[in-house]
C-alpha positions as CSV (number, residue, x, y, z in Angstrom):
1,X,7.8,-0.9,41.0
2,X,9.9,2.1,40.0
3,X,10.3,3.6,36.5
4,X,13.9,2.2,36.2
5,X,12.7,-1.4,36.7
6,X,9.8,-0.9,34.2
7,X,12.3,0.6,31.6
8,X,14.7,-2.4,32.0
9,X,11.8,-4.9,31.5
10,X,10.6,-3.0,28.5
11,X,14.2,-2.9,27.0
12,X,14.6,-6.6,27.5
13,X,11.2,-7.2,25.9
14,X,12.0,-5.0,23.0
15,X,15.3,-6.7,22.5
16,X,13.7,-10.1,22.5
17,X,11.1,-8.9,19.9
18,X,13.9,-7.4,17.7
19,X,15.9,-10.7,18.0
20,X,12.8,-12.7,17.0
21,X,12.1,-10.4,14.1
22,X,15.7,-10.8,13.0
23,X,15.4,-14.5,13.1
24,X,12.2,-14.4,11.1
25,X,13.8,-12.2,8.5
26,X,16.8,-14.5,8.2
27,X,14.6,-17.5,7.9
28,X,12.6,-15.7,5.2
29,X,15.8,-15.0,3.2
30,X,16.9,-18.6,3.6
31,X,13.6,-19.9,2.3
32,X,13.7,-17.4,-0.6
33,X,17.2,-18.6,-1.4
34,X,16.0,-22.2,-1.5
35,X,13.1,-21.2,-3.8
36,X,15.4,-19.3,-6.1
37,X,17.7,-22.4,-6.3
38,X,14.6,-24.5,-7.3
39,X,13.7,-21.9,-10.0
40,X,17.2,-21.9,-11.3
41,X,17.2,-25.7,-11.5
42,X,13.9,-25.7,-13.3
43,X,15.1,-23.2,-15.8
44,X,18.3,-25.1,-16.5
45,X,16.2,-28.3,-17.0
46,X,13.9,-26.6,-19.5
47,X,16.8,-24.8,-21.3
48,X,18.5,-28.2,-21.7
49,X,15.2,-29.7,-22.9
50,X,14.8,-26.9,-25.5
51,X,18.4,-27.3,-26.5
52,X,17.8,-31.1,-27.2
53,X,14.7,-30.3,-29.1
54,X,16.5,-27.8,-31.3
55,X,19.2,-30.3,-32.0
56,X,16.6,-32.8,-33.2
57,X,14.9,-30.2,-35.4
58,X,18.2,-29.1,-36.9
59,X,19.3,-32.6,-37.8
């Protein structure tokens, strides 16, 4: 096997590794986005709950 064939195989392997890494990073951002949406929903729920409690206290 000559050096040119080895280099082509290595380049293809590196590209597949980079592609897999890019997919993993994208999936991580997608999961982080979903988690942030859950946090936002929880915060909005608790803010609404506190607002209702303040309304009761102020009556």
